[in-house]
Each structure stands twice: as C-alpha cells, then as structure tokens.
C-alpha positions as CSV (number, residue, x, y, z in Angstrom):
1,M,0.0,0.0,0.0
2,K,1.1,3.5,-0.8
3,I,-0.4,6.6,0.9
4,I,-0.5,9.7,-1.3
5,N,-2.6,12.8,-1.7
6,L,-4.5,13.8,-4.7
7,S,-2.2,16.7,-5.6
8,S,0.7,14.2,-6.2
9,I,-1.1,12.6,-9.1
10,A,-3.5,15.3,-10.5
11,N,-3.4,18.9,-11.6
12,P,-6.5,21.2,-11.4
13,I,-7.3,22.6,-14.9
14,S,-9.0,26.0,-15.5
15,I,-8.9,26.9,-19.2
16,S,-11.5,29.6,-19.8
17,V,-13.7,29.6,-22.8
18,Q,-15.3,33.0,-23.1
19,N,-17.8,32.5,-25.9
20,P,-18.9,28.8,-25.7
21,S,-21.5,29.1,-28.5
22,R,-18.8,30.3,-30.9
23,S,-16.1,27.9,-29.7
24,D,-15.0,24.6,-31.2
25,Y,-16.7,22.7,-28.4
26,D,-20.1,21.2,-28.9
27,R,-20.7,19.5,-25.6
28,F,-21.4,21.1,-22.3
29,I,-21.6,19.4,-18.9
30,G,-23.6,21.2,-16.1
31,L,-24.4,19.9,-12.6
32,E,-27.6,18.4,-14.0
33,H,-25.6,16.0,-16.2
34,Y,-23.9,14.3,-13.3
35,D,-25.4,11.0,-12.0
36,S,-24.8,10.5,-8.3
37,G,-22.3,7.8,-7.5
38,E,-21.5,7.0,-11.2
39,P,-17.8,6.9,-12.1
40,V,-18.4,8.1,-15.7
41,I,-20.2,11.2,-16.9
42,T,-22.0,10.4,-20.1
43,R,-24.7,13.1,-20.4
44,F,-24.3,16.6,-21.8
45,Q,-26.1,19.3,-23.8
46,G,-25.1,21.4,-26.8
47,T,-23.2,24.7,-26.5
48,E,-25.1,26.7,-29.1
49,L,-27.3,28.5,-26.5
50,L,-24.6,29.2,-23.8
51,T,-24.0,32.8,-23.1
52,T,-21.7,32.7,-20.1
53,S,-18.0,31.7,-20.0
54,A,-17.1,28.1,-19.2
55,K,-14.0,25.9,-18.6
56,A,-12.6,23.4,-21.1
57,F,-11.8,19.8,-20.4
58,K,-10.3,16.9,-22.3
59,A,-11.1,13.2,-22.7
60,N,-9.9,11.3,-19.6
61,D,-10.2,14.3,-17.3
62,I,-12.1,13.9,-14.1
63,L,-14.9,16.3,-13.1
64,I,-16.1,16.8,-9.6
65,A,-19.2,18.9,-8.6
66,R,-17.9,21.3,-6.0
67,R,-21.4,22.4,-4.8
68,N,-23.7,20.2,-2.7
69,V,-21.1,17.6,-2.1
70,Y,-23.6,15.4,-0.3
71,L,-25.0,14.4,-3.7
72,K,-21.7,12.5,-4.4
73,R,-21.0,13.7,-8.0
74,A,-17.7,12.9,-9.6
75,G,-16.7,11.1,-12.8
76,I,-14.4,10.7,-15.7
77,V,-15.3,12.0,-19.2
78,F,-14.3,10.3,-22.4
79,F,-14.8,13.3,-24.7
80,D,-13.6,16.9,-25.0
81,G,-16.0,19.6,-23.9
82,I,-16.7,22.5,-21.5
83,T,-18.2,22.7,-18.1
84,S,-19.4,25.4,-15.6
85,G,-17.5,26.9,-12.7
86,D,-19.4,24.6,-10.4
87,S,-17.2,21.7,-11.6
88,I,-13.6,21.2,-10.6
89,I,-11.5,19.6,-13.4
90,L,-8.7,17.3,-12.5
91,R,-6.1,16.0,-15.1
92,L,-3.9,13.1,-14.1
93,K,-0.2,13.9,-14.4
94,E,1.9,12.5,-17.2
95,D,4.9,11.6,-15.0
96,T,3.2,9.5,-12.3
97,Q,5.2,6.4,-13.3
98,K,8.4,8.3,-12.4
99,T,7.1,10.0,-9.3
100,I,5.1,7.3,-7.6
101,G,5.6,4.2,-9.6
102,Y,2.1,3.9,-11.1
103,S,1.4,4.6,-14.8
104,R,-1.1,7.3,-15.8
105,E,-3.1,4.7,-17.7
106,D,-3.5,2.5,-14.5
107,L,-4.6,5.5,-12.5
108,I,-7.1,6.6,-15.1
109,R,-8.8,3.3,-14.7
110,Y,-8.8,3.4,-10.9
111,I,-9.2,7.0,-9.7
112,P,-12.8,7.6,-11.0
113,F,-14.0,4.7,-8.7
114,M,-11.8,5.8,-5.8
115,L,-13.4,9.3,-6.0
116,N,-16.8,7.6,-5.5
117,S,-15.7,5.7,-2.4
118,E,-17.3,6.4,1.0
119,H,-13.9,7.4,2.3
120,F,-13.7,10.2,-0.2
121,W,-17.2,11.6,0.3
122,I,-16.9,11.5,4.1
123,Y,-13.8,13.7,3.6
124,A,-15.5,16.0,1.1
125,N,-18.5,16.5,3.3
126,K,-16.4,17.1,6.4
127,H,-14.2,19.7,4.8
128,A,-16.8,21.5,2.6
129,D,-17.6,25.1,3.3
130,G,-21.0,26.8,3.6
131,M,-24.4,26.1,5.2
132,N,-27.1,25.5,2.7
133,S,-25.0,24.7,-0.4
134,K,-21.8,23.1,1.0
135,R,-18.9,23.5,-1.4
136,I,-15.5,21.9,-1.5
137,S,-12.6,24.0,-2.7
138,K,-10.0,23.0,-5.2
139,D,-7.2,23.3,-2.6
140,T,-9.1,21.2,-0.1
141,L,-9.8,18.6,-2.7
142,L,-6.1,18.3,-3.7
143,E,-5.2,17.7,0.0
144,Y,-7.3,14.5,0.1
145,E,-5.1,11.6,1.3
146,F,-5.7,8.0,0.4
147,E,-4.1,4.6,0.0
148,L,-3.2,3.1,-3.3
149,P,-3.1,-0.7,-3.5
150,S,-0.2,-2.5,-5.0
151,I,0.0,-2.2,-8.8
152,D,-1.1,-5.8,-9.3
153,E,-4.0,-5.4,-6.9
154,M,-5.0,-2.1,-8.5
155,R,-5.2,-3.6,-11.9
156,D,-7.2,-6.6,-10.6
157,I,-9.7,-4.3,-8.8
158,S,-9.9,-2.0,-11.9
159,D,-10.6,-4.9,-14.2
160,K,-13.4,-6.1,-12.0
161,L,-14.9,-2.6,-11.5
162,W,-14.9,-1.8,-15.2
163,A,-16.4,-5.2,-16.1
164,A,-19.1,-4.7,-13.5
165,Y,-19.7,-1.1,-14.8
166,R,-20.0,-2.3,-18.4
167,L,-22.5,-5.0,-17.4
168,K,-24.6,-2.5,-15.5
169,E,-24.6,-0.2,-18.5
170,A,-25.8,-3.1,-20.7
171,Y,-28.6,-3.8,-18.3
172,K,-29.6,-0.1,-18.3
173,K,-29.7,-0.1,-22.1
174,L,-32.0,-3.1,-21.9
175,L,-34.3,-1.1,-19.6
176,V,-34.5,1.7,-22.3
177,T,-35.0,-0.9,-25.0
178,T,-37.9,-2.4,-23.1
179,D,-39.6,0.9,-22.7
180,E,-39.2,1.7,-26.4
181,M,-40.7,-1.7,-27.2
182,V,-43.8,-1.0,-25.1
183,K,-44.1,2.5,-26.6
184,S,-43.9,1.0,-30.1
185,Q,-46.5,-1.6,-29.2
186,F,-48.8,1.2,-28.0
187,I,-48.4,3.2,-31.2
188,E,-49.0,0.1,-33.4
189,M,-52.1,-0.9,-31.5
190,F,-53.8,2.4,-31.0
191,K,-52.3,5.4,-32.8
192,E,-52.9,4.1,-36.3
193,K,-56.5,2.9,-35.6
194,G,-58.2,6.3,-35.4
195,Y,-59.9,5.7,-32.1
196,P,-62.0,8.7,-30.9
197,L,-60.5,11.3,-28.6
198,R,-62.1,11.5,-25.1
199,M,-61.6,14.0,-22.4
200,L,-60.2,12.6,-19.1
201,K,-63.2,13.8,-17.2
202,S,-65.6,11.8,-19.4
203,F,-64.2,8.4,-18.2
204,A,-62.5,9.2,-14.8
205,D,-63.3,11.1,-11.6
206,V,-60.8,13.9,-11.3
207,S,-59.7,15.7,-8.2
208,T,-56.7,17.3,-6.5
209,G,-55.0,16.7,-3.2
210,G,-54.5,18.8,-0.2
211,T,-52.0,19.2,2.6
212,P,-53.0,19.1,6.3
213,S,-51.8,22.2,8.1
214,K,-48.1,21.9,8.9
215,A,-48.7,24.1,11.9
216,N,-50.9,21.6,13.5
217,L,-48.6,18.9,15.0
218,E,-51.5,16.6,15.6
219,Y,-51.8,16.1,11.9
220,W,-48.3,14.8,11.2
221,N,-46.0,11.9,12.0
222,G,-48.7,9.3,12.0
223,D,-49.1,6.1,10.0
224,K,-51.4,7.2,7.2
225,P,-49.7,7.6,3.7
226,W,-49.5,11.1,2.2
227,V,-48.0,11.2,-1.3
228,S,-45.8,14.0,-2.7
229,A,-43.9,14.1,-5.9
230,E,-40.9,12.7,-4.0
231,D,-42.7,9.4,-3.6
232,M,-43.5,9.1,-7.4
233,K,-40.1,8.1,-8.7
234,N,-41.4,4.7,-9.8
235,K,-44.5,3.6,-11.6
236,Y,-46.1,2.3,-8.5
237,V,-46.3,3.9,-5.0
238,Y,-46.3,1.4,-2.1
239,D,-45.1,3.7,0.7
240,T,-44.5,7.4,1.4
241,C,-41.7,9.5,2.9
242,E,-44.2,11.5,5.1
243,K,-47.2,10.2,6.9
244,V,-50.1,11.9,8.7
245,T,-52.2,11.0,11.7
246,E,-55.9,9.9,11.6
247,A,-56.8,13.5,12.4
248,G,-54.7,14.8,9.5
249,Y,-56.1,12.1,7.2
250,A,-59.6,13.2,8.0
251,T,-58.9,16.6,6.5
252,C,-57.9,15.1,3.2
253,K,-59.8,13.5,0.3
254,I,-58.8,9.9,0.4
255,I,-58.1,8.2,-3.0
256,P,-58.6,4.5,-3.5
257,V,-56.0,2.0,-4.8
258,D,-55.2,2.1,-8.5
259,T,-55.8,5.8,-9.0
260,L,-53.5,7.7,-11.4
261,M,-51.6,10.5,-9.6
262,Y,-50.2,13.2,-11.9
263,V,-48.0,16.1,-10.8
264,C,-49.5,19.3,-12.1
265,R,-47.2,21.8,-10.6
266,G,-43.4,22.1,-11.0
267,S,-42.4,18.7,-12.3
268,I,-45.4,18.4,-14.7
269,G,-45.7,14.9,-16.1
270,V,-44.4,12.9,-13.2
271,M,-47.0,10.3,-12.5
272,A,-47.6,7.1,-10.7
273,I,-50.3,4.6,-9.7
274,N,-51.0,4.1,-6.0
275,K,-51.0,0.6,-4.6
276,I,-52.1,1.8,-1.2
277,E,-55.1,3.9,-0.1
278,C,-53.6,7.3,0.5
279,A,-53.9,11.1,0.4
280,T,-51.9,13.4,-1.8
281,N,-50.6,16.9,-1.7
282,Q,-52.2,19.8,-3.6
283,S,-49.7,19.7,-6.5
284,I,-51.1,16.3,-7.6
285,C,-54.2,15.7,-9.7
286,R,-55.8,12.3,-9.4
287,A,-57.9,10.4,-11.9
288,K,-59.9,7.3,-10.8
289,C,-61.0,5.5,-14.0
290,H,-64.6,4.3,-14.4
291,D,-64.9,0.6,-14.2
292,N,-64.7,-1.2,-17.6
293,V,-64.3,2.0,-19.5
294,C,-60.6,2.9,-19.0
295,N,-57.9,0.9,-17.3
296,V,-55.5,2.9,-15.1
297,E,-52.4,1.2,-16.6
298,F,-53.6,2.1,-20.1
299,L,-54.2,5.7,-19.0
300,Y,-50.7,5.8,-17.4
301,H,-49.1,4.9,-20.8
302,A,-51.4,7.1,-22.8
303,L,-50.5,10.2,-20.8
304,M,-46.8,9.2,-20.7
305,Y,-46.5,9.4,-24.4
306,Q,-48.1,12.8,-24.4
307,K,-45.9,14.2,-21.6
308,D,-44.0,16.7,-23.7
309,N,-47.1,18.2,-25.2
310,I,-48.8,18.3,-21.8
311,K,-45.8,20.2,-20.4
312,K,-46.2,22.9,-23.0
313,M,-49.8,23.5,-21.7
314,G,-48.5,24.5,-18.3
315,T,-48.8,28.2,-17.3
316,G,-46.5,30.3,-15.2
317,T,-42.9,31.4,-15.3
318,S,-40.8,29.9,-12.5
319,F,-43.1,26.9,-11.9
320,K,-45.3,25.6,-14.7
321,S,-48.6,24.3,-13.6
322,L,-51.9,22.8,-14.8
323,N,-55.1,23.4,-12.9
324,Q,-57.6,20.7,-12.2
325,T,-59.8,21.9,-15.1
326,S,-57.0,21.7,-17.6
327,F,-56.0,18.3,-16.4
328,S,-59.5,17.0,-16.6
329,E,-59.8,18.2,-20.2
330,L,-56.8,16.3,-21.4
331,K,-57.7,14.1,-24.4
332,I,-56.6,10.6,-25.2
333,E,-57.6,8.1,-27.8
334,L,-59.8,5.6,-26.0
335,P,-60.1,2.2,-27.6
336,P,-62.5,-0.5,-26.4
337,Y,-61.7,-1.9,-22.9
338,N,-60.8,-5.4,-24.2
339,E,-58.2,-3.8,-26.5
340,Q,-56.8,-1.8,-23.6
341,M,-56.4,-5.0,-21.6
342,K,-54.4,-6.7,-24.4
343,F,-51.9,-3.8,-24.2
344,V,-51.9,-3.8,-20.4
345,S,-50.9,-7.5,-20.5
346,I,-47.9,-6.7,-22.7
347,A,-46.9,-3.7,-20.5
348,Q,-47.2,-5.7,-17.3
349,Q,-44.9,-8.5,-18.7
350,A,-42.4,-5.7,-19.6
351,D,-42.7,-4.4,-16.1
352,K,-41.7,-7.9,-14.8
353,S,-38.7,-7.9,-17.1
354,K,-37.7,-4.4,-16.0
355,F,-38.0,-5.4,-12.3
356,E,-35.6,-8.3,-12.9
357,L,-33.2,-6.0,-14.7
358,K,-33.3,-3.4,-11.9
359,Q,-32.6,-6.2,-9.4
360,C,-29.5,-7.1,-11.4
361,I,-28.4,-3.5,-11.5
362,E,-28.8,-3.2,-7.7
363,H,-26.8,-6.3,-7.2
364,I,-24.0,-5.0,-9.5
365,D,-24.0,-1.7,-7.6
366,K,-23.5,-3.6,-4.4
367,V,-20.5,-5.5,-5.9
368,I,-19.0,-2.2,-7.1
369,K,-19.4,-0.6,-3.7
370,S,-17.8,-3.6,-2.0
371,L,-14.8,-3.4,-4.3
372,I,-14.5,0.4,-3.9
373,N,-14.9,0.5,-0.1
374,G,-13.1,-2.7,0.7
C-alpha cells in the first residue's frame, strides 16, 4: 500500500472559454448532467445557447461537482467539452510512473472509482464550506489523502470494476429498449387505428389533493400515507416519505387503490399509480378511472406518451402548472376496454422484465461498492 494525496497525481485545470456558443466545443456538462455515484459522466447538452463563460476539459479528465457535495457527484469523461464553474476539473499527471511508480493509464482506470468511495465523500462533506449549499474548494480537494493498493492489486480491482460497470450499463440499455418496445406496441395498437379522442373527465373522476396544516402537529408523523412528488419516482407507490395521523387524514380527500396520480405543478408529467389507499398533496391531480371504461395502466401509458405536449400546456414562469380543469380536459384516444387490456398484459410483462433487470443492476451496484470501499 502507498499513501498519497490527490495533488501528487493530478493537476487542477482551469482553461477559460469566453464564448462557448462560438467555440470549437459542442458538448457542455452542467451539474444536471452528473449522476450521483456514477464513475463516468455520459450526459451533456449542446453549447449553441450558452451565453456565459465556461472551462474546457479533455477526454480522460475527471470532473467533480464542487457544490452540494452530499450528492456525491464525480466522474471521468471520455470526450472533449466544456463545463461550468461549479465543476472542478482534474487532469492526471503524465509523469506518475516516475514520481510514484504507477502509470497514468493505470490511475485513469482506478481513480474515478476511488473518488466515488465512502472514504472520499466523508472527507469531502467534512471539509466542505457553507451552510445551505456546501462546497469543496480546489485546494481542499487536492489535499485529500488516500491509500493506493499495489499495482497488481489495483489492476485486478480495476478490471473487476470496469467489467461490472459495463455489465450494468448493458442492463440499463435493456431497460431503455424495453420501454421503447412498449411504446412501439402502444403506437402500433392504437395510434394508427383512429380511435375517438375522449376528455379525461368523461371516463374518470378527477380531483386534486390537499396538505393538512403543517402548523398543527396533531396532523403529522402518524401512520397514514400522504403522497408527494418525491414518492413518485417509480411507476407504483407502495409507501411514502411522510405520513399523517388519523386527524390529518380526516382533513384530506382519500383516494382508493389504482388511482392515477399526476404532478400538475413544478415537475409536470411525473406520475404514478398508488397501490395503497392514500392522500396526496395539492400539486397532484388524481384520476380514478370508471370501471370497464378505461384501465389505469392504459391511462398511465397514454399520458406518458403525451408528456412533452402536456408540459407545453403549463402556465406560469418559475413553476409551470396545470389546474384541475386543464388536467380533466386532457384528451386521449380511448379504444374498447378489451383492446386496452391486451396492451396492459404486454406492459405488465415488460414491467416484470424491468423489475428483474433493476434487481440485477442493484446487485452490481453492491458489488462495485464492496470493491471500492473494501
């Protein structure tokens, strides 16, 4: 084992690009393009609309989000581009073989995972400055001290980590492919058949949620589920982050199981189906489908494939929103119920496949963490 600090193997890079939209760079990485805990940054946007200066990076540089370090955002890039001042750019030194006995190539394969270890993020959080948006400085980052395994052990660990990462990425692509297959099936079954358009309110009971008074402590920290957008990250909701008491629940309009919940303020288009009787907050519209007229799973997919168009209907500047009336007047093509159920059967089978893929991904993540953290 060799104990070193980050400054002995990497240099901070700060090459200013004053006019990104007129530069030779066509890829920009902002904080929104990082994925927490991922060793590689793959997402980006174009530079044509950028009006503020940025910093240039090269392929094999490592980017670390200096703001909100608790989100654990650091990764290597495999393309040239630019990033904002909220990123710290590290470039591994060319002479590491001479100075510490490890080649730059070996370090490039290992360091992106090391910078996603618990040891590193504990250090980053401990030494970050600020209150609401804790930031780590470049100098503090370079002082980070850690152990390097022997060169043979490092290569073995790196081989295993990259094999696991590539397998995980393959599973993630299968998830995307599965979703695309379901969407294609929906289009084939319904979009080309000319089924009549029906307003949501004509085949579902529509309402909005409400929030029990936060000032009344008797309403909160109970055992009754209260859904917010935070709980709607997956297709189905089985539990909630916050819960209300019986008294708080009594102030809400309770919605039965298998009701479509649709965020109509802020994150318009986020939706889920509740698998528990619950209440929802006021930013969520709910649609309970009429029996044997519209299936909630069918409605979920019908609205999902209109998400971009629905977002454009939102009003407001900072936070786009749809009111209950606008939501209730959304139109979808409504085929006969038996045709809906044929599609639902396909979608549910796809959900089972996706569940298995996600379990595989979770297992791989555990393997990667065990290799990183020792």
